[in-house]
LOBADREN-87936 format. One record per residue: residue in one letter; x, y, z of N, C-alpha, C in turn. Coordinates in Angstrom, 3 decimals. Layout:
BEGIN
r,n_px,n_py,n_pz,ca_px,ca_py,ca_pz,c_px,c_py,c_pz
A,X,Y,Z,X,Y,Z,X,Y,Z $
...
***
This chain:
BEGIN
r,n_px,n_py,n_pz,ca_px,ca_py,ca_pz,c_px,c_py,c_pz
M,75.850,-44.549,24.852,75.635,-43.365,25.654,75.831,-43.717,27.131 $
T,76.578,-42.887,27.854,76.832,-43.163,29.258,75.712,-42.602,30.121 $
A,75.509,-43.244,31.275,74.462,-42.802,32.196,74.883,-41.498,32.868 $
R,73.926,-40.647,33.096,74.178,-39.366,33.749,74.425,-39.623,35.247 $
H,75.450,-38.980,35.808,75.786,-39.157,37.221,74.830,-38.333,38.086 $
V,74.284,-38.985,39.100,73.407,-38.315,40.048,74.070,-38.380,41.428 $
P,74.493,-37.224,41.967,75.150,-37.243,43.276,74.170,-37.590,44.400 $
T,74.684,-38.288,45.397,73.896,-38.623,46.584,74.650,-38.154,47.817 $
D,73.964,-38.090,48.943,74.626,-37.700,50.193,75.725,-38.692,50.559 $
E,75.486,-39.976,50.279,76.490,-41.003,50.580,77.767,-40.774,49.771 $
V,77.622,-40.473,48.486,78.801,-40.234,47.645,79.473,-38.927,48.041 $
R,78.691,-37.910,48.428,79.281,-36.647,48.899,80.185,-36.897,50.110 $
E,79.735,-37.762,51.010,80.530,-38.085,52.198,81.804,-38.841,51.800 $
I,81.701,-39.738,50.852,82.883,-40.469,50.371,83.889,-39.503,49.766 $
V,83.430,-38.586,48.927,84.319,-37.599,48.300,84.993,-36.753,49.376 $
R,84.205,-36.298,50.358,84.761,-35.464,51.428,85.847,-36.218,52.199 $
R,85.564,-37.467,52.563,86.537,-38.237,53.348,87.810,-38.543,52.553 $
L,87.651,-38.923,51.309,88.831,-39.209,50.484,89.671,-37.954,50.282 $
S,89.010,-36.843,50.048,89.725,-35.590,49.850,90.416,-35.137,51.135 $
Q,89.779,-35.358,52.279,90.371,-34.963,53.568,91.696,-35.656,53.834 $
V,91.816,-36.887,53.421,93.057,-37.622,53.696,94.078,-37.474,52.576 $
G,93.779,-36.601,51.606,94.764,-36.270,50.592,94.756,-37.112,49.337 $
I,93.708,-37.868,49.103,93.631,-38.653,47.871,93.484,-37.682,46.697 $
P,94.324,-37.804,45.662,94.226,-36.892,44.514,92.846,-36.971,43.848 $
Q,92.392,-35.835,43.346,91.060,-35.769,42.749,90.910,-36.704,41.557 $
E,91.967,-36.926,40.793,91.899,-37.863,39.677,91.573,-39.270,40.181 $
D,92.175,-39.644,41.332,91.939,-40.968,41.909,90.524,-41.085,42.479 $
I,90.028,-40.003,43.065,88.658,-40.014,43.584,87.681,-40.234,42.430 $
A,87.883,-39.499,41.342,87.005,-39.651,40.174,87.062,-41.087,39.651 $
E,88.258,-41.645,39.579,88.398,-43.022,39.090,87.698,-44.012,40.018 $
A,87.821,-43.809,41.321,87.172,-44.705,42.279,85.651,-44.656,42.163 $
L,85.130,-43.501,41.790,83.683,-43.345,41.638,83.204,-43.665,40.222 $
A,84.151,-44.006,39.349,83.847,-44.310,37.940,83.176,-43.132,37.239 $
I,83.702,-41.930,37.527,83.240,-40.720,36.848,84.450,-39.962,36.328 $
T,84.217,-38.980,35.482,85.323,-38.183,34.959,85.680,-37.082,35.954 $
R,86.862,-36.546,35.773,87.296,-35.439,36.641,86.360,-34.233,36.500 $
P,85.946,-33.840,35.282,84.998,-32.724,35.178,83.670,-32.996,35.897 $
T,83.209,-34.251,35.871,81.974,-34.591,36.584,82.177,-34.461,38.092 $
L,83.322,-34.901,38.576,83.650,-34.751,39.999,83.631,-33.279,40.382 $
D,84.307,-32.451,39.587,84.365,-31.011,39.868,82.976,-30.376,39.835 $
K,82.164,-30.793,38.893,80.836,-30.205,38.711,79.902,-30.510,39.887 $
H,79.885,-31.762,40.331,78.917,-32.175,41.335,79.428,-32.120,42.777 $
Y,80.747,-32.065,42.956,81.296,-32.163,44.311,82.258,-31.021,44.622 $
K,82.047,-29.871,44.011,82.924,-28.714,44.189,83.053,-28.326,45.666 $
K,81.927,-28.254,46.370,81.946,-27.844,47.783,82.731,-28.847,48.630 $
E,82.492,-30.127,48.438,83.184,-31.154,49.224,84.688,-31.102,48.981 $
L,85.081,-30.920,47.730,86.510,-30.849,47.394,87.150,-29.604,47.984 $
K,86.416,-28.501,47.977,86.971,-27.230,48.452,87.075,-27.177,49.981 $
T,86.100,-27.742,50.672,86.067,-27.605,52.127,86.695,-28.777,52.885 $
A,87.018,-29.865,52.219,87.530,-31.058,52.908,88.795,-30.764,53.702 $
K,89.747,-30.056,53.122,91.002,-29.765,53.821,90.757,-28.846,55.013 $
I,89.867,-27.875,54.847,89.555,-26.954,55.941,88.972,-27.726,57.122 $
I,88.045,-28.623,56.837,87.414,-29.420,57.898,88.441,-30.328,58.564 $
M,89.302,-30.958,57.772,90.330,-31.837,58.327,91.270,-31.050,59.244 $
L,91.720,-29.882,58.796,92.623,-29.077,59.626,91.938,-28.616,60.906 $
A,90.663,-28.258,60.810,89.917,-27.860,62.004,89.816,-29.029,62.983 $
D,89.569,-30.224,62.473,89.481,-31.411,63.340,90.820,-31.689,64.018 $
V,91.906,-31.625,63.242,93.238,-31.898,63.802,93.616,-30.825,64.821 $
C,93.356,-29.568,64.487,93.666,-28.482,65.422,92.843,-28.609,66.697 $
G,91.590,-29.018,66.558,90.748,-29.231,67.737,91.283,-30.341,68.620 $
A,91.736,-31.427,68.005,92.304,-32.538,68.769,93.603,-32.105,69.457 $
L,94.425,-31.336,68.746,95.666,-30.833,69.332,95.363,-29.920,70.517 $
Y,94.397,-29.028,70.351,94.005,-28.114,71.424,93.494,-28.900,72.633 $
K,92.662,-29.898,72.393,92.138,-30.715,73.493,93.279,-31.400,74.235 $
N,94.239,-31.950,73.491,95.394,-32.586,74.131,96.164,-31.587,74.979 $
A,96.360,-30.390,74.446,97.084,-29.357,75.197,96.337,-29.000,76.479 $
M,95.029,-28.839,76.385,94.234,-28.470,77.556,94.134,-29.612,78.566 $
D,94.301,-30.842,78.098,94.283,-32.001,78.995,95.647,-32.239,79.641 $
G,96.607,-31.353,79.383,97.903,-31.443,80.049,99.024,-32.029,79.227 $
N,98.833,-32.292,77.944,99.898,-32.832,77.100,100.908,-31.712,76.838 $
V,102.057,-31.798,77.504,103.054,-30.728,77.433,103.604,-30.553,76.021 $
A,103.801,-31.652,75.305,104.308,-31.535,73.928,103.323,-30.755,73.066 $
A,102.031,-31.013,73.236,101.013,-30.273,72.478,101.007,-28.807,72.879 $
Q,101.166,-28.535,74.158,101.206,-27.149,74.633,102.390,-26.400,74.028 $
I,103.561,-27.025,74.033,104.757,-26.391,73.473,104.585,-26.172,71.981 $
F,104.048,-27.169,71.280,103.856,-27.028,69.840,102.932,-25.854,69.529 $
I,101.828,-25.749,70.239,100.900,-24.633,69.996,101.582,-23.304,70.270 $
M,102.320,-23.209,71.360,102.979,-21.940,71.683,104.056,-21.585,70.662 $
K,104.791,-22.590,70.164,105.830,-22.311,69.175,105.250,-21.892,67.838 $
T,104.093,-22.448,67.482,103.523,-22.153,66.166,102.479,-21.059,66.189 $
R,101.832,-20.845,67.330,100.750,-19.863,67.394,100.945,-18.803,68.471 $
G,101.929,-19.007,69.343,102.150,-18.075,70.443,102.811,-16.785,69.971 $
P,103.051,-15.867,70.918,103.699,-14.600,70.556,105.056,-14.840,69.904 $
K,105.285,-14.217,68.776,106.543,-14.393,68.045,107.713,-13.862,68.875 $
G,108.782,-14.617,68.880,109.973,-14.206,69.602,109.994,-14.692,71.034 $
E,108.844,-15.001,71.602,108.810,-15.459,72.983,108.851,-16.978,73.073 $
W,108.260,-17.653,72.105,108.181,-19.098,72.137,108.804,-19.759,70.922 $
S,109.046,-18.999,69.878,109.542,-19.620,68.650,110.993,-20.062,68.821 $
T,111.329,-21.115,68.116,112.685,-21.636,68.126,113.298,-21.383,66.762 $
T,114.464,-20.775,66.760,115.153,-20.512,65.506,116.558,-21.083,65.596 $
D,116.908,-21.910,64.664,118.267,-22.424,64.576,119.026,-21.535,63.612 $
R,120.216,-21.109,64.022,121.014,-20.240,63.163,122.395,-20.868,63.015 $
F,122.812,-21.011,61.790,124.117,-21.589,61.499,124.956,-20.571,60.760 $
E,126.196,-20.412,61.197,127.112,-19.539,60.497,128.267,-20.400,59.999 $
H,128.606,-20.208,58.751,129.692,-20.977,58.150,130.890,-20.058,57.974 $
T,132.046,-20.553,58.426,133.272,-19.783,58.278,134.343,-20.672,57.671 $
G,135.378,-20.013,57.234,136.519,-20.741,56.699,137.420,-21.208,57.829 $
A,138.650,-21.579,57.476,139.615,-22.060,58.457,139.871,-21.006,59.521 $
E,139.888,-21.422,60.776,140.180,-20.569,61.931,139.288,-19.326,61.975 $
G,138.028,-19.479,61.596,137.066,-18.389,61.703,137.150,-17.340,60.619 $
Q,138.024,-17.551,59.658,138.163,-16.591,58.562,136.977,-16.715,57.614 $
P,136.741,-15.697,56.779,135.656,-15.797,55.802,135.883,-16.982,54.859 $
L,134.790,-17.521,54.362,134.888,-18.612,53.405,135.536,-18.132,52.121 $
S,136.401,-18.951,51.573,137.015,-18.644,50.289,136.174,-19.287,49.197 $
L,135.728,-18.490,48.262,134.914,-19.008,47.183,135.734,-19.285,45.932 $
A,137.026,-19.008,46.001,137.906,-19.254,44.858,138.240,-20.743,44.799 $
P,138.348,-21.289,43.592,138.724,-22.706,43.490,140.144,-22.900,43.992 $
P,140.435,-24.048,44.582,141.793,-24.277,45.096,142.801,-24.343,43.941 $
M,143.974,-23.832,44.193,145.044,-23.859,43.190,145.814,-25.172,43.346 $
I,146.149,-25.795,42.247,146.886,-27.054,42.260,148.334,-26.755,41.904 $
N,149.239,-27.216,42.744,150.655,-27.044,42.488,151.096,-28.184,41.577 $
V,151.337,-27.875,40.328,151.670,-28.910,39.351,153.028,-29.542,39.610 $
N,153.867,-28.917,40.437,155.178,-29.493,40.740,155.059,-30.751,41.589 $
F,153.924,-30.942,42.262,153.753,-32.105,43.112,153.055,-33.257,42.408 $
I,152.622,-33.059,41.187,151.954,-34.124,40.445,153.035,-34.998,39.815 $
P,153.050,-36.300,40.154,154.091,-37.173,39.568,153.897,-37.300,38.056 $
K,155.006,-37.358,37.376,154.973,-37.499,35.921,155.016,-38.980,35.581 $
A,154.227,-39.378,34.612,154.186,-40.781,34.199,155.240,-41.043,33.135 $
D,155.972,-42.155,33.292,156.924,-42.578,32.295,156.158,-43.291,31.187 $
P,156.755,-43.451,30.009,156.083,-44.139,28.925,155.625,-45.560,29.263 $
D,156.293,-46.196,30.230,155.899,-47.557,30.589,154.774,-47.593,31.628 $
G,154.244,-46.416,32.047,153.103,-46.336,32.972,153.491,-46.138,34.409 $
T,154.814,-46.168,34.733,155.241,-45.944,36.120,155.421,-44.454,36.354 $
T,155.378,-44.085,37.607,155.567,-42.656,37.927,156.968,-42.470,38.490 $
S,157.462,-41.285,38.273,158.802,-40.994,38.789,158.744,-39.988,39.896 $
***
């Protein structure tokens, strides 16, 4: 008979940290020597909120950098969160055929008159 798992605050913190950095839940369960259902049962909140907390921390650090004068951080925030159309960057590529003509989707035709014929001895004529 296996021992019943009793969650502790220390293990809750470990689960939260591992989940925040993207460790798969199967690996977290294995590291704690518990089953995946046991992990889900006892650490549902930590698993669910870890990504939210991590994103909030990263966004806070990015915001702080922007407010401290980091121009790259300022531009990134404006491009991703600023007014649409005013700061966003869109790359647009147009593909055309030869000399700006529409693309031809038909397979190329092969002129069989230009294909050399092989002689029985393997040479071409």
